[in-house]
RORO-529176 format. One record per residue (C-alpha): residue number from 1; residue in one letter; x, y, z. Coordinates in Angstrom, 1 decimal. Layout:
# residues N
SITE  resi  resn      c1      c2      c3
SITE   NUM     a       X       Y       Z
...
***
This chain:
# residues 338
SITE  resi  resn      c1      c2      c3
SITE     1     m   -33.3    -2.4    18.7
SITE     2     n   -31.7     0.4    16.6
SITE     3     v   -29.2    -0.3    13.8
SITE     4     t   -26.2     0.5    16.0
SITE     5     g   -27.3    -1.9    18.6
SITE     6     e   -28.0    -4.5    16.0
SITE     7     i   -24.5    -4.1    14.5
SITE     8     n   -22.9    -4.5    17.9
SITE     9     r   -24.9    -7.6    18.7
SITE    10     i   -24.0    -9.2    15.4
SITE    11     v   -20.3    -8.3    15.8
SITE    12     e   -20.3    -9.7    19.3
SITE    13     d   -21.7   -13.0    18.1
SITE    14     l   -19.2   -13.1    15.2
SITE    15     y   -16.1   -12.2    17.1
SITE    16     p   -14.8   -15.7    18.0
SITE    17     e   -15.3   -16.9    14.5
SITE    18     l   -13.5   -13.9    13.0
SITE    19     v   -10.6   -14.4    15.4
SITE    20     n   -10.2   -18.0    14.2
SITE    21     i   -10.4   -16.8    10.5
SITE    22     r    -7.7   -14.2    11.0
SITE    23     r    -5.4   -16.7    12.8
SITE    24     k    -5.9   -19.3    10.0
SITE    25     i    -5.0   -16.7     7.3
SITE    26     h    -2.0   -15.6     9.4
SITE    27     q    -0.8   -19.2     9.6
SITE    28     y    -0.9   -19.7     5.8
SITE    29     p     0.4   -16.4     4.3
SITE    30     e     0.7   -16.1     0.5
SITE    31     i     2.6   -13.6    -1.4
SITE    32     a     1.4   -11.6    -4.5
SITE    33     y    -0.7   -13.5    -7.0
SITE    34     n    -0.3   -16.7    -5.0
SITE    35     e    -3.2   -16.1    -2.7
SITE    36     e    -5.0   -19.3    -3.7
SITE    37     k    -5.9   -20.6    -0.3
SITE    38     t    -6.8   -17.1     1.0
SITE    39     a    -9.0   -16.5    -2.0
SITE    40     g   -10.6   -19.9    -1.6
SITE    41     l   -11.4   -19.2     2.1
SITE    42     i   -12.9   -15.8     1.2
SITE    43     f   -15.0   -17.2    -1.6
SITE    44     k   -16.4   -20.0     0.5
SITE    45     y   -17.2   -17.7     3.4
SITE    46     l   -19.1   -15.3     1.1
SITE    47     q   -21.1   -18.2    -0.4
SITE    48     d   -21.9   -19.6     3.0
SITE    49     i   -23.4   -16.3     4.2
SITE    50     g   -25.4   -16.0     1.0
SITE    51     v   -23.4   -13.2    -0.7
SITE    52     e   -23.0   -13.2    -4.5
SITE    53     a   -19.3   -13.8    -5.2
SITE    54     e   -16.8   -14.3    -8.0
SITE    55     s   -13.2   -15.5    -7.7
SITE    56     g   -10.3   -15.4   -10.1
SITE    57     v   -10.6   -11.7   -10.7
SITE    58     a    -7.2   -10.3   -11.9
SITE    59     k    -5.7   -13.8   -11.2
SITE    60     t    -6.5   -14.3    -7.5
SITE    61     g    -8.8   -11.5    -6.6
SITE    62     v   -12.4   -12.0    -5.2
SITE    63     k   -15.3    -9.7    -5.5
SITE    64     g   -18.8    -9.9    -3.9
SITE    65     l   -22.0    -7.9    -4.1
SITE    66     i   -24.6    -7.2    -1.4
SITE    67     k   -27.8    -5.7    -2.8
SITE    68     g   -29.9    -3.5    -0.5
SITE    69     k   -33.7    -3.4    -0.4
SITE    70     e   -34.0    -0.9    -3.3
SITE    71     n   -31.9     0.7    -6.0
SITE    72     g   -29.4     3.3    -5.0
SITE    73     k   -25.7     4.1    -5.0
SITE    74     t   -22.9     1.6    -4.7
SITE    75     i   -20.2     1.7    -2.1
SITE    76     a   -17.1    -0.5    -2.5
SITE    77     l   -15.2    -1.9     0.6
SITE    78     r   -11.7    -3.1    -0.2
SITE    79     a    -9.2    -5.3     1.6
SITE    80     d    -5.8    -6.4     0.4
SITE    81     m    -4.8   -10.0     1.1
SITE    82     d    -1.2   -10.7     0.2
SITE    83     a     1.6   -11.3     2.7
SITE    84     l     5.3   -10.4     2.7
SITE    85     p     8.4   -12.5     2.1
SITE    86     v     9.4   -12.1     5.7
SITE    87     n    10.3   -14.8     8.2
SITE    88     e     8.1   -14.6    11.3
SITE    89     e    10.0   -14.4    14.6
SITE    90     n     7.0   -14.2    16.9
SITE    91     e     6.2   -17.1    19.1
SITE    92     c     2.4   -17.7    19.2
SITE    93     e     0.0   -20.5    18.6
SITE    94     y    -0.9   -19.1    15.2
SITE    95     k     2.6   -18.4    14.0
SITE    96     s     3.2   -18.6    10.2
SITE    97     k     3.6   -22.2     9.1
SITE    98     i     5.2   -21.1     5.8
SITE    99     p     9.0   -20.4     6.1
SITE   100     g    10.0   -17.0     4.8
SITE   101     m     6.5   -15.7     4.5
SITE   102     m     4.4   -13.7     7.0
SITE   103     h     1.5   -11.3     7.3
SITE   104     a     3.7    -8.6     8.6
SITE   105     c     1.6    -5.8     7.3
SITE   106     g    -1.8    -6.8     8.7
SITE   107     h    -3.5    -7.9     5.5
SITE   108     d    -4.8   -11.0     7.4
SITE   109     v    -6.7    -8.5     9.6
SITE   110     h    -7.9    -6.5     6.6
SITE   111     v    -9.4    -9.6     5.0
SITE   112     t   -11.0   -10.7     8.3
SITE   113     c   -12.5    -7.2     8.9
SITE   114     l   -14.1    -7.2     5.4
SITE   115     l   -15.5   -10.7     5.9
SITE   116     g   -17.0    -9.5     9.2
SITE   117     a   -18.4    -6.4     7.5
SITE   118     a   -19.8    -8.5     4.7
SITE   119     h   -21.6   -10.7     7.3
SITE   120     v   -23.0    -7.7     9.1
SITE   121     l   -24.2    -6.0     6.0
SITE   122     s   -25.7    -9.2     4.5
SITE   123     k   -27.8    -9.5     7.7
SITE   124     l   -28.9    -5.8     7.5
SITE   125     k   -29.4    -5.6     3.7
SITE   126     d   -33.1    -4.8     4.2
SITE   127     k   -32.2    -1.6     6.1
SITE   128     f   -30.3     0.2     3.3
SITE   129     n   -30.8     1.1    -0.4
SITE   130     g   -28.1     0.6    -3.0
SITE   131     n   -25.3    -1.9    -3.1
SITE   132     i   -22.1    -2.9    -1.3
SITE   133     r   -19.3    -4.0    -3.6
SITE   134     l   -16.8    -6.2    -1.8
SITE   135     i   -13.2    -6.2    -3.2
SITE   136     f   -10.5    -8.6    -1.9
SITE   137     q    -7.4    -7.5    -3.8
SITE   138     p    -4.2    -9.4    -4.4
SITE   139     a    -0.6    -8.1    -4.8
SITE   140     e    -0.8    -4.8    -2.9
SITE   141     e     2.8    -5.3    -1.6
SITE   142     s     4.4    -5.7    -5.0
SITE   143     v     3.3    -4.7    -8.5
SITE   144     g    -0.1    -3.5    -7.3
SITE   145     g    -3.2    -5.6    -7.8
SITE   146     a    -5.7    -2.7    -7.7
SITE   147     l    -5.3    -1.5   -11.3
SITE   148     p    -5.7    -5.0   -12.8
SITE   149     m    -8.9    -5.5   -10.9
SITE   150     i   -10.2    -2.1   -12.1
SITE   151     k    -9.3    -3.1   -15.7
SITE   152     e   -11.4    -6.2   -15.2
SITE   153     g   -14.4    -4.2   -14.2
SITE   154     v   -14.5    -4.5   -10.4
SITE   155     l   -15.8    -0.9   -10.2
SITE   156     d   -18.6    -1.5   -12.8
SITE   157     n   -21.9    -3.4   -13.0
SITE   158     p   -23.0    -1.7   -10.8
SITE   159     r   -20.9     1.4   -11.1
SITE   160     v   -19.1     2.2    -7.8
SITE   161     n   -19.8     5.7    -6.5
SITE   162     a   -17.4     5.6    -3.5
SITE   163     c   -14.8     3.3    -2.0
SITE   164     a   -13.5     2.8     1.5
SITE   165     a   -10.6     0.8     2.9
SITE   166     l    -8.8     0.5     6.2
SITE   167     h    -5.3    -0.3     7.5
SITE   168     v    -4.4    -1.6    10.9
SITE   169     s    -2.0     0.7    12.9
SITE   170     p     0.3    -0.3    15.7
SITE   171     d     0.2     3.3    16.9
SITE   172     l    -3.5     3.1    17.9
SITE   173     p    -4.9     1.1    20.8
SITE   174     v    -7.5    -1.5    19.9
SITE   175     g   -10.9     0.2    19.7
SITE   176     q    -9.6     3.5    18.3
SITE   177     i   -10.1     4.6    14.7
SITE   178     g    -7.7     7.0    12.9
SITE   179     v    -8.9     9.1    10.0
SITE   180     h    -7.1    11.4     7.5
SITE   181     y    -8.7    14.4     5.8
SITE   182     g    -7.2    14.9     2.4
SITE   183     p    -3.8    13.3     1.7
SITE   184     a    -3.5    10.1     3.8
SITE   185     y    -0.6     8.3     2.1
SITE   186     s     2.0     9.5    -0.3
SITE   187     s     2.7     8.5    -3.9
SITE   188     r     5.5     6.0    -4.5
SITE   189     d     7.9     6.2    -7.4
SITE   190     s    11.3     4.6    -7.8
SITE   191     f    14.5     5.4    -9.6
SITE   192     e    17.8     3.9   -10.7
SITE   193     i    21.0     5.8   -11.6
SITE   194     i    23.7     3.9   -13.5
SITE   195     i    27.0     5.8   -13.3
SITE   196     k    29.4     5.0   -16.1
SITE   197     g    33.0     5.7   -15.2
SITE   198     k    36.3     4.3   -16.2
SITE   199     g    37.9     1.6   -14.2
SITE   200     g    41.5     1.3   -13.2
SITE   201     h    44.0     0.5   -10.4
SITE   202     g    43.3     1.9    -7.0
SITE   203     a    46.9     3.1    -6.9
SITE   204     m    46.4     5.3   -10.0
SITE   205     p    43.0     7.0    -9.6
SITE   206     h    44.1     9.9   -11.9
SITE   207     l    43.9     7.5   -14.8
SITE   208     s    40.3     6.5   -14.0
SITE   209     v    36.9     8.1   -13.6
SITE   210     d    35.7     6.8   -10.3
SITE   211     p    32.0     6.0   -10.3
SITE   212     i    32.0     5.5    -6.5
SITE   213     i    33.2     9.1    -5.8
SITE   214     t    30.6    10.4    -8.3
SITE   215     g    27.9     8.2    -6.7
SITE   216     a    28.9     9.3    -3.2
SITE   217     q    28.3    12.9    -4.2
SITE   218     l    24.9    12.0    -5.5
SITE   219     v    23.9    10.1    -2.4
SITE   220     i    24.6    13.2    -0.3
SITE   221     a    23.6    16.0    -2.7
SITE   222     l    20.5    14.6    -4.4
SITE   223     p    18.1    14.4    -1.4
SITE   224     a    19.4    17.7     0.0
SITE   225     i    19.1    19.7    -3.3
SITE   226     i    15.6    18.2    -4.0
SITE   227     r    14.4    19.4    -0.6
SITE   228     q    15.6    22.9    -1.4
SITE   229     k    13.8    23.0    -4.8
SITE   230     i    10.4    22.0    -3.4
SITE   231     e     8.2    24.3    -1.3
SITE   232     a     8.7    23.6     2.4
SITE   233     i     4.9    23.0     3.0
SITE   234     k     5.0    20.0     0.5
SITE   235     p     6.1    16.7     2.0
SITE   236     v     8.8    15.1    -0.3
SITE   237     i    11.2    12.3     0.5
SITE   238     v    14.0    11.1    -1.8
SITE   239     s    15.7     8.1    -0.1
SITE   240     i    18.8     6.3    -1.5
SITE   241     c    18.3     2.7    -0.6
SITE   242     s    20.9     0.8    -2.6
SITE   243     f    24.4     1.6    -3.7
SITE   244     q    26.3    -1.2    -5.5
SITE   245     s    29.7    -1.0    -7.1
SITE   246     g    33.0    -2.8    -7.2
SITE   247     k    34.1    -6.2    -6.1
SITE   248     t    37.6    -5.9    -4.6
SITE   249     e    39.6    -3.5    -2.5
SITE   250     n    42.2    -2.2    -5.0
SITE   251     v    40.4    -1.9    -8.3
SITE   252     i    38.3     1.2    -9.3
SITE   253     p    35.2    -0.2   -11.0
SITE   254     d    33.7     0.9   -14.3
SITE   255     n    30.2     1.4   -13.0
SITE   256     a    28.0     2.1    -9.9
SITE   257     v    24.3     1.6    -9.5
SITE   258     i    22.2     3.7    -7.2
SITE   259     k    18.5     2.9    -6.4
SITE   260     g    15.9     4.7    -4.4
SITE   261     t    12.4     5.7    -3.7
SITE   262     v    10.6     9.0    -4.1
SITE   263     r     7.5     9.9    -2.0
SITE   264     m     5.2    13.0    -2.6
SITE   265     t     1.7    14.0    -1.8
SITE   266     d     0.7    16.2    -4.7
SITE   267     n     0.5    15.6    -8.5
SITE   268     e     2.2    18.9    -9.5
SITE   269     t     5.4    17.9    -7.6
SITE   270     k     5.1    14.3    -9.0
SITE   271     e     5.1    15.6   -12.5
SITE   272     r     8.1    17.9   -11.9
SITE   273     m    10.2    15.3   -10.1
SITE   274     p    11.8    13.3   -13.0
SITE   275     k    13.2    16.4   -14.8
SITE   276     l    14.3    18.0   -11.6
SITE   277     m    16.2    14.9   -10.5
SITE   278     e    17.8    14.5   -13.9
SITE   279     k    19.0    18.1   -13.9
SITE   280     i    20.7    17.6   -10.6
SITE   281     i    22.2    14.3   -11.6
SITE   282     s    23.5    15.6   -14.9
SITE   283     g    25.2    18.5   -13.2
SITE   284     i    27.0    16.4   -10.6
SITE   285     v    28.0    13.6   -12.9
SITE   286     s    29.3    15.8   -15.7
SITE   287     g    31.5    17.6   -13.2
SITE   288     t    33.4    14.4   -12.5
SITE   289     g    33.8    13.3   -16.1
SITE   290     a    31.5    10.3   -15.8
SITE   291     d    28.4     9.5   -17.8
SITE   292     y    25.1     8.2   -16.5
SITE   293     e    21.8     6.5   -17.3
SITE   294     f    18.7     7.7   -15.3
SITE   295     i    15.6     5.5   -15.1
SITE   296     y    12.6     6.9   -13.3
SITE   297     r     9.6     4.6   -12.7
SITE   298     e     6.2     6.0   -11.8
SITE   299     g     4.4     4.0    -9.2
SITE   300     f     1.3     4.5    -7.2
SITE   301     p    -0.3     7.9    -6.8
SITE   302     a    -1.0     9.5    -3.5
SITE   303     t    -4.1     8.4    -1.5
SITE   304     i    -6.2    11.5    -1.1
SITE   305     n    -9.4    11.1     0.9
SITE   306     n   -12.6    12.8    -0.1
SITE   307     e   -13.4    15.2     2.8
SITE   308     d   -17.2    14.8     2.5
SITE   309     l   -16.9    11.0     2.7
SITE   310     t   -14.5    11.3     5.6
SITE   311     d   -17.1    13.4     7.5
SITE   312     i   -19.6    10.6     6.9
SITE   313     l   -17.1     8.0     8.2
SITE   314     v   -16.3    10.0    11.3
SITE   315     a   -20.0    10.5    12.1
SITE   316     s   -20.8     6.8    11.5
SITE   317     a   -17.7     5.5    13.4
SITE   318     s   -18.5     7.8    16.3
SITE   319     k   -21.8     6.0    16.8
SITE   320     i   -20.0     2.6    17.1
SITE   321     a   -16.7     3.4    18.8
SITE   322     g   -17.6     6.7    20.5
SITE   323     s   -16.4    10.1    19.4
SITE   324     d   -13.5    10.0    21.9
SITE   325     n   -12.1     7.0    20.1
SITE   326     i   -11.8     8.8    16.7
SITE   327     k    -8.4    10.2    16.1
SITE   328     k    -8.0    12.7    13.3
SITE   329     y    -4.5    12.7    11.8
SITE   330     s    -3.0    16.0    10.6
SITE   331     n     0.1    14.6     9.0
SITE   332     t     0.3    12.5     5.8
SITE   333     l     2.0     9.1     6.2
SITE   334     m     4.8     8.8     3.6
SITE   335     v     4.0     5.1     3.0
SITE   336     s     1.9     4.3    -0.1
SITE   337     e    -1.2     2.4    -1.2
SITE   338     d    -1.9     1.0    -4.7
***
């Protein structure tokens, strides 16, 4: 039997077990840095199939190592494992048993896929050289658990030469695989604008500096002007997602707070963005007589796939799923990965 046939046979045998694992993880979701049960399940599974494993990496992360028959390069495979603070409204036998928490982003599937891959690779370790580093990462949905794991050496000993991960997609039928060449996901930064006006009575606005009027101008103008200042071929999104000010209907408040997210796909634009935004904010706010504080927080960089490795992935996946089931995306998704 060739390797492709052997992989298919192992996967077919594993399938019922993996379905049960995914449903168990789904029933007991855990949010960032609370993934104790999930990590325990992962660690035990790896031990049971004879894979070298270590838990407690960057608090709740788990790493494993599968060594091939001879020395060679090391490829890392990564799955995120945290859930979201979302109440599940689905009705199914494996519905979340934890109120207010749900695997709404598919990380339960990601973990299960990587456990399945670990099982397959551990059975085929005499057929490849080098190593497979397994990375089960916490806290992707919030502060980002990737960097803490890197700082704790998950990409070292042995040094990782390449890394691959996946994400489930509701846009693709089961059995199809989507791939991106180059930018796959955007970067993710955030910002906060505190507009400092002068409060007063709603009947005498001329004696006040209204932060709501200033903020309203920013809400409309900021995304539009940013779009005009960036080359049209570069995807950029500035979304205002929160505007808070005032408590009653007849008092002009002192302050307003605007919060939002910024998404981009290239580093040059990412470096320009804070100064560009502040220049626009300063111009609008000063024109109304208000003052402001601008806080820009850099988040995750864009996810940019190596094209040579993507070629390898397409060729390999085609052998398993068939070339007709490989979908090549041309547009970057403006969501982010840590």
